[in-house]
VONUKE-57973 format. One record per atom (N, C-alpha, C): x, y, z; residue in three letters. Coordinates in steps of 0.2 Angstrom, whole numbers, plus 2048, in hexadecimal, padded with zeros to 3 digits. Example, Ala and Ser with C-alpha at 12.3 -4.5 7.8 and 13.67 -1.06 7.14 Angstrom:
8427E4827ALA83E7EA827ALA8427F0827ALA8407F5823SER8447FB824SER840800827SER
END
This chain:
C47697696METC4969A691METC516A2693METC556A068DASNC586A368EASNC596A868AASNC5A6AD68AVALC586B6686VALC616B8680VALC5D6B867BLEUC666BA676LEUC626C0674LEUC5F6C1672ALAC5A6C5670ALAC546C466EALAC4E6CB66BALAC4B6CF66BALAC486C8666ALAC446C2666GLYC416BE663GLYC456B7664GLYC4A6BA667LEUC526B4667LEUC546B266BLEUC526A966DSERC546AA676SERC546A6672SERC5969E678TYRC5C695679TYRC5A69467DTYRC5968C67EVALC54686683VALC59685686VALC5C68268DASPC6367D68DASPC5D677691ASPC5D67168BLEUC5966B689LEUC5B665691LEUC60669694ASNC6366569AASNC6465F69BASNC6865B692PHEC6C657692PHEC6D650698PHEC6B64B699LEUC6B64669BLEUC6B64B6A5LEUC6764F6A5GLYC686526ACGLYC6D6586ADGLYC7065A6A7VALC7665D6A8VALC756626A6VALC766696ABPROC746706A4PROC796726A1PROC7867669CARGC80678698ARGC82674693ARGC7D66F690ILEC7E66968CILEC7F668686ILEC7766A685ILEC7466A67EILEC6F671682ILEC72675678ALAC6B67B67AALAC6767C671ALAC6267E672THRC5F67D66DTHRC5D68B66ATHRC5A687668VALC5C68F665VALC54691662VALC52695664VALC4D697662VALC4A69F660VALC4469C657LEUC466A4655LEUC3F6A7654LEUC3E6AC65AHISC336AB65CHISC346B165AHISC2D6B3654GLYC2C6B9653GLYC226B864EGLYC1F6BF64APROC196BA64BPROC1A6B8646PROC1D6B8640GLYC1C6B163BGLYC1D6AD63DGLYC1F6A9647GLYC1F69F649GLYC246A064AGLYC2A69964AVALC2E699651VALC3269464BVALC3669564EALAC40691648ALAC4468C64CALAC43687650LEUC4A685652LEUC50687650LEUC54685651ILEC5B68264DILEC5E67E653ILEC5E67664FASPC60672655ASPC5B66F659ASPC5866D658PROC5366B65EPROC56668663PROC5B664663GLYC5E65D666GLYC5B657666GLYC5C65266APROC5A64C66APROC5564A66DPROC5264566ASERC4964366DSERC4A642673SERC5063F674SERC4F63F67DSERC4E647681SERC4E64D67ETHRC4D651682THRC48657680THRC4265367DLEUC3D654679LEUC3865A680LEUC38654683PROC34658688PROC3666268CPROC3C65E68DALAC3F66568FALAC3F66968AALAC41667685LEUC3D66D67ELEUC3566F67ELEUC3266C680ARGC2866F682ARGC28674686ARGC2C67068ATHRC2A673694THRC2E67C692THRC3467C68FALAC38681690ALAC3668768BALAC30685684LEUC2B68867CLEUC2568A686LEUC23684688GLUC1D686688GLUC1B68B68FGLUC2568D68FGLNC25692698GLNC26696695GLNC2369968EALAC2669D689ALAC206A0687ALAC1C69B684GLYC1369F684GLYC1869B67CGLYC1A69767BILEC1A694673ILEC19689674ILEC1268B66FALAC1268666DALAC1568366AALAC1367A669METC19677663METC1767765EMETC1067D65CALAC0A67D658ALAC0C682656ALAC10687657ASPC1068C656ASPC1968D650ASPC1F686650LEUC2268664ELEUC21685642LEUC25687644ARGC2468963BARGC2B684637ARGC3268863CALAC36680635ALAC3A67F63BALAC4167A63CILEC4567863FILEC4C67963AILEC5267C63DLEUC5867E639LEUC5C67963ALEUC5F677639LEUC6467163BLEUC6C673639LEUC6E67363BTHRC7567663CTHRC7A66F638THRC7866863BHISC7A662639HISC7465F63BHISC75656639ILEC7265063DILEC7564D642ILEC79650643HISC7B649649HISC76649652HISC73644653LEUC6D64265ALEUC6D64765ALEUC7064D65FASPC7164D665ASPC71655661ASPC7165865AHISC6D65C657HISC6665B654HISC65656654ALAC6065764AALAC5C65064CALAC6064D653GLYC5B646654GLYC4F646656GLYC4E64E658ALAC4964D65AALAC44654654ALAC4965264DTHRC48653647THRC3F652645THRC4164A644GLYC3B648642GLYC35648644GLYC3664564ETHRC31645651THRC2A64D652THRC3065064FLEUC2C657652LEUC28658648LEUC2A656643VALC2865763EVALC21652640VALC1F64C641HISC1E649641HISC1764D644HISC1865164AGLNC15652651GLNC1265A64DGLNC1665C646ASNC13662644ASNC1566063CASNC1165F637PROC1365D631PROC1666362EPROC1366962FGLYC1266F62CGLYC1D67362DGLYC2066E632LEUC2766F632LEUC2A67362DLEUC2F67662CARGC34674626ARGC3A675629ARGC3D66E626VALC4566F626VALC4866D624VALC4F674627TYRC54674623TYRC5A672623TYRC5F67161EVALC6366A620VALC6666B61BVALC6D66961EHISC7466A614HISC72661612HISC7166360AGLUC7065F604GLUC74659605GLUC7C65560BLYSC7C65260ELYSC7C64E612LYSC77652616GLYC7364F61BGLYC6B64D61BGLYC6C652618ALAC6164E616ALAC61649613ALAC64643611PROC6063D610PROC63639614PROC6563A61AHISC64637620HISC62638624HISC5D63D622LEUC58641627LEUC5263D624LEUC5163C61DVALC4C63661CVALC4C63161EVALC50631619ALAC5462761CALAC58625622ALAC57624626PROC5E62762FPROC6062162EPROC5E61E62BGLUC6161362AGLUC6861562DGLUC6B615629ARGC7461A62AARGC7561C631ARGC7462162FLEUC74624635LEUC7662363DLEUC6D62063DILEC6E61E644ILEC74613646ILEC72612641ALAC7B60B640ALAC7E60E63FALAC8261563CSERC8A619640SERC8961B64ASERC8261E649ALAC82621653ALAC8561B656ALAC7E614655THRC7E60F658THRC8460C658THRC8C60B654ARGC91609656ARGC9460E659ARGC90611658LEUC9561865FLEUC9061A663LEUC8B615666TRPC8961866ETRPC8761066FTRPC8360B66AGLYC8360766EGLYC7E60666FGLYC7C601675ASPC77603678ASPC73609680ASPC7960D67DGLUC7761567EGLUC7261967BGLUC70616677METC70619671METC6661C674METC63616678ASPC5B61A676ASPC5A61E67FASPC61620682ARGC5D623687ARGC63629688ARGC67629682LEUC6D631683LEUC6863367ELEUC62633675TRPC61635671TRPC5B634670TRPC5662F671GLYC4E62E670GLYC5062C66CGLYC4862A669GLUC46629661GLUC4A62D65CGLUC4B629655PHEC4F62E64EPHEC4862F64APHEC45634647ARGC3E631643ARGC4063663BARGC3F62F63APROC4462F631PROC3D638630PROC4263E62CVALC3C644629VALC3C644622VALC36643622PROC2F64361CPROC3464A615PROC37648610GLUC3B64960CGLUC3765160AGLUC30651609HISC2D658608HISC2C65C60CHISC3165D614ALAC3165F617ALAC3A663619ALAC3C65F613LEUC43665611LEUC4166960CLEUC4766D614THRC4867360CTHRC5167160CTHRC55671606ILEC5D66E605ILEC62676607ILEC6567760ALEUC6B679609LEUC71677606LEUC7567D605ARGC7B67B604ARGC81680601ARGC7E689608GLYC8268D609GLYC81693603GLYC83697605GLYC8169E603GLYC7769F600GLYC7569A606GLUC6D69A604GLUC6E6A260BGLUC666AA609ARGC616AA60FARGC596AA60EARGC596AA612PHEC526A6614PHEC506AC61BPHEC4B6AB61DTHRC466AC624THRC436A8628THRC466A862DALAC436A2633ALAC3F6A8639ALAC3B6A663AGLYC386AA642GLYC3A6AF643GLYC396B363DALAC3B6BA63BALAC406BB63CALAC456B863AARGC4C6BB639ARGC4F6B7632ARGC536BF631ASPC586B962AASPC5D6B762AASPC5E6B2627LEUC646AC628LEUC6B6A9623LEUC706AD625ASPC736AC61DASPC776A761FASPC756A261DVALC7669A61FVALC8069A61AVALC8569661EALAC8D69461BALAC8B68D61CALAC8F688619TYRC91681616TYRC9A68261ATYRC9667E622THRCA1680626THRC9E67B626THRCA0673625PROCA666F625PROCAC66E629PROCAA66762EGLYCB2667631GLYCB1660635GLYCA7665639HISCA665E63EHISCA665963DHISC9F65C636ALAC9B655633ALAC9D65A629ALAC99657625SERC9C65761FSERC9665B61DSERC9165B620HISC8965E61FHISC86661624HISC8C664627HISC8B66962BHISC8A67262AHISC8567662AVALC8367C62AVALC8668462FVALC8668762ESERC8268F634SERC7F691630SERC7C694639TYRC7769B635TYRC7C6A1635TYRC7A6AA635TYRC7B6AE636TYRC766B3635TYRC726B763CASNC6F6BA63DASNC736C363DASNC746C6637ALAC766CC637ALAC736D363AALAC6C6D363EASPC696D5643ASPC6B6D6649ASPC6C6CE64CSERC6D6CD653SERC756CB651SERC7A6CB64DGLYC826CA64EGLYC836C4651GLYC7D6BE651VALC7F6B8652VALC7F6B564DVALC866AF64DALAC866A8648ALAC856A464CALAC7F6A0649PHEC8069B64DPHEC80692648PHEC8669164CVALC8C68D64BVALC8C68464DVALC87683650GLYC8767E653GLYC8D678652GLYC90674653ASPC98670653ASPC9D675654ASPC9C67B64BTHRCA167F648THRCA868064DTHRCA3684652ALACA6687654ALACAB68465BALACA867D65CGLYCAB67A661GLYCA567A667GLYCA667666FILECA6675673ILECA667A678ILECA467F67ACYSCA7682680CYSCA0683687CYSCA268168CLEUC9F67D693LEUC9E686698LEUC9F68B692GLYCA069269AGLYCA3695698GLYCA269E69BARGCA46A5699ARGCAD6A2696ARGCB16A4693HISCB86A3691HISCBA69B694HISCB5696693ALACB8691692ALACBC68C68EALACBE68868EPHECC168468BPHECBE682682PHECC168567FVALCBF682677VALCC067C677VALCBB675672LEUCBD670674LEUCB866D66CLEUCBD66C66APROCBC668662PROCB8662661PROCB166165FPROCAD65B661PROCB165665APROCB465265ATHRCB764D653THRCB4646657THRCAE644654PROCAD63D655PROCAC63D64EPROCAD63664CPROCAC633644PROCA4631642PROCA463463APROCAB630636PROCAE639630PROCAB63D633ASPCAF64262DASPCB164962EASPCB7643633ILECB864E635ILECBE650634ILECBF654630ASPCC565662CASPCC765D62DASPCCC65F631PROCCD665632PROCCE66B632PROCD366A628GLUCD466D622GLUCCB670623GLUCC766F623ALACC3670621ALACBE673624ALACC067262CTRPCBB676631TRPCBE67C632TRPCC867E632ARGCCA68262DARGCC868962BARGCC7686623VALCC368A61FVALCBA68D624VALCB8686626SERCB268A629SERCB368D630SERCB768E632LEUCB7692637LEUCBB69D634LEUCBC69962CALACC16A162CALACB76A1626ALACB169F624ALACAE6A1623ALACA76A4629ALACA669F62EILECA46A3633ILECA66AA635ILECAE6AB635GLYCB06B0638GLYCAF6B7631GLYCB06B462BALACAC6B8626ALACA86BE628ALACA36B962BTRPC9A6BD62DTRPC9B6C3631TRPCA16C2635GLYCA46CA63AGLYC9F6C9640GLYC9A6C3640ALAC976C4646ALAC9B6C6650ALAC976C6652ASPC996C8657ASPC966C565BASPC926BD65ETHRC926B9662THRC8F6B265CTHRC936AF660LEUC946A765BLEUC916A5662LEUC896A1661PHEC8869C663PHEC87695660PHEC8A694666ILEC8A68A665ILEC8568666BILEC87680666THRC7F67B668THRC83678671THRC88677673HISC8B675676HISC9167D67AHISC9268167EPHEC8968267EPHEC8C68C67EPHEC8568E679GLYC8269667CGLYC8969A677GLYC8669D67BALAC886A4676ALAC906A767AALAC936A8675HISC976A9679HISC9D6AF672HISCA26B4674ALACA16BB670ALACAA6BB676ALACAD6C0673PROCAB6C266BPROCAD6B9665PROCAC6BC661ALACAB6B765DALACB16B465CALACB86BC658HISCBB6B9655HISCC26B4659HISCC46B665FALACC56B3666ALACC46AD664ALACBB6AB665HISCBC6A6665HISCC06A0661HISCBE6A265CLEUCBD69F654LEUCC269C656LEUCC96A3655THRCD16A0656THRCD169B65ATHRCD069D661GLUCD3696666GLUCCF691663GLUCC669065FMETCC668D65BMETCCA688657METCCE68D652ALACD468B64DALACD8688652ALACDC688655ASPCE2687659ASPCE068365CASPCDB68065FHISCD767A662HISCD867465DHISCD5674657ILECD466E654ILECDC66B651ILECE0672651THRCE7671650THRCEA669655THRCE966E65CLEUCEB66A661LEUCE9664662LEUCE1663663VALCDF65D664VALCE065765CVALCE2659656ALACE2657652ALACEA653651ALACEF658652ASNCF5656657ASNCF765265DASNCF4652660LEUCF064C666LEUCEF646664LEUCEA64765EVALCE963D65AVALCF163D65BVALCF3641656ARGCF863E64FARGCFE63C653ARGCFE63D65BALAD0763D65EALAD04635664ALACFC635664SERCFC62D664SERCFC62765FSERCF662C65CLEUCFB626656LEUD01623656LEUD07628656ALAD0C625657ALAD1162365DALAD0E61F661ARGD0D61C669ARGD0E616667ARGD1261166AGLUD0F60E66AGLUD0A607670GLUD0A60566DGLYD02600671GLYCFD5FF66CGLYCF85FE66EASPCF05FD668ASPCEF60466AASPCE8603664ASPCE3609666ASPCDE60A66CASPCDE606672ALACD960767AALACE060C67AALACE660C67ASERCEE60E67DSERCEA61567CSERCEC618673ARGCEB61B66FARGCE761F673ARGCE061D673GLUCD9621674GLUCDB62567CGLUCDE61E681ALACDE620685ALACE2627687ALACE9627685TRPCEE62C684TRPCED631684TRPCE763367EPHECE563967BPHECE063C681PHECDA638681THRCD3638687THRCD963A68CTHRCDD63A692ASPCE163E694ASPCE3642694ASPCE6644690GLUCED64C68BGLUCE365168AGLUCDF64C689VALCDA652687VALCD6656691VALCD564D695ARGCD265069BARGCD86546A1ARGCDE6536A0HISCE46566A3HISCE365E6A3HISCE2660699GLUCE1666695GLUCDC66B699GLUCD666669BLEUCD366769BLEUCCF66B6A4LEUCD26666A8ARGCD56676B1ARGCDB66B6B0ARGCE066F6ACARGCE56736AFARGCE167A6ADARGCDA67B6A9ARGCD66816A8ARGCD06826AEARGCCC67C6AFLEUCC567A6AELEUCC46786B8LEUCBE67B6BAPROCC16766C0PROCBD66F6BEPROCBC66B6C4ASPCBD6626BEASPCB46616BFASPCB06646C2GLUCAA6646BEGLUCA66676B7GLUCA866D6B4HISCA966E6B0HISCAF66A6AAHISCB36686ADALACB96646AAALACB565D6A7ALACB06596ABARGCAC6566ACARGCA76556A7ARGCA365B6A6ALAC9E65F69FALACA165D699ALACA565D698TYRCA865C691TYRCA665568ETYRCA7650695GLUCA564C691GLUC9E649691GLUC9C64C695VALC9464C691VALC9464E68BVALC95655687ALAC93656684ALAC9765367CALAC9B651680GLYC9B64C679GLYCA664767CGLYCA5641679ARGCA963D680ARGCB063C67BARGCB663F67EPHECBA63E67DPHECBE639679PHECBD634678ASPCBE62D676ASPCBB62C670ASPCB562E66DLEUCB1632665LEUCB7637662LEUCB663B666ASNCBE63F664ASNCC663C661ASNCC5637664TRPCCE635663TRPCCA63165CTRPCC662B65ELYSCC3628657LYSCC362D650LYSCC0633650GLYCBD63564BGLYCC6639648GLYCC963D64CLEUCD0640648LEUCD763A646LEUCD4634649ALACD962D647ALACD962B644ALACD262B63FARGCCC629639ARGCCF62E635ARGCD0634635TYRCD2639631TYRCDA63662FTYRCDF639635TRPCE5638634TRPCE6630630TRPCE362D62FARGCE562362DARGCE1629627ARGCDB629626LYSCDB62961DLYSCDF62D61ALYSCE363261EARGCE963561BARGCF163261BARGCEF62C61FGLYCF762861FGLYCFB62C624GLYCFB62D629THRCFF632631THRCFC62D633THR
END
């Protein structure tokens, strides 16, 4: 377990055997333990092992805080609640119905991942409605002995929220601040379907910036500072990838060739800045073909 501050740590879930792809935050104090984004069920053994090595039993868990309900962030939630029925689950109001009745969420994910669903994510169990605490943004509550402010931060997902702990100066921002696999590495916006919205995303980045956090904690992967520089780069790169997809849609050919062109452009951008091994890891954290699909859907809905 990696320490951010006293009572504030994170676990590398070692997704698909690859380090530094998915992180779970652990807030721990005398009143119990809270997790931010427990990850998929396929990585529960890694989470359990890390907690046990830190002297934390699964029975010590009191709360799960979700930034959003995508499988790589929230997939293990129902399983954990089933094993520990006293857990409270904090989730945005737009995501809550899909935790209680996940059939549409699973169907949507299956259209993207096909027969890889079980290998990648494992089971996704429903969460009982009575276990949910509904968030809309603007709340303040205490979990894992930490006071947390909540902001509604759509753009990557319409049900995305972020959390800020003023005492530590850390904002926990899920996917809103992108994928960044290494210190000063490239900040890549993850843009899979169905509800990518660059305009809303930029507003969300401004809301996070208004907190004045020292450090951003992102699920893919880890702590990044200074926060302002990271948010600025993220905003620039939202424009970069959105414009690349828009340019691809103007190209001759079919969608397969447009998608392939975009994927090659992103790979080139990463390899221009990073060693090959590090650049390849970005495709484990988020497939580039799905990034194209999410932004292509956005542009086509706008008629461009």
